[in-house]
C-alpha positions, -999 to 999 in steps of 0.1 A, spaced: -55 -52 97 -33 -26 86 5 -33 86 35 -10 80 58 -19 53 92 -4 48 107 13 16 127 -17 0 101 -42 3 102 -67 -25 83 -58 -58 52 -81 -63 56 -102 -93 23 -118 -96 -12 -109 -92 -16 -128 -59 16 -111 -44 2 -76 -56 -32 -86 -40 -14 -96 -8 8 -63 -5 -24 -41 -12 -40 -59 18 -8 -55 40 -7 -19 32 -44 -13 39 -51 -3 2 -75 -33 -4 -95 -56 16 -114 -87 9 -147 -100 28 -158 -133 37 -177 -138 4 -145 -131 -13 -154 -95 -27 -125 -72 -31 -128 -35 -23 -106 -6 -25 -112 31 -11 -124 57 -36 -92 75 -32 -55 58 -27 -35 71 1 -3 88 -5 30 69 -3 40 88 29 6 76 43 16 39 42 53 36 39 78 42 64 101 65 43 129 91 55 118 126 51 142 133 21 122 107 1 88 123 11 97 158 0 94 152 -38 60 139 -33 46 172 -19 60 192 -48 33 176 -71 
């Protein structure tokens, strides 16, 4: 299940919180046996976060 988070979401402070955030963003998943997986290429910030256009612009210059 992919959920949309907004800019300003709390920064994870533990590995568990980081894993939960990555799952919520659709960056990671865990199967029934407990094995974790991530895509070969990570998505760009604007593909995950609901950011205002002026915050997305700097990424396109990279």
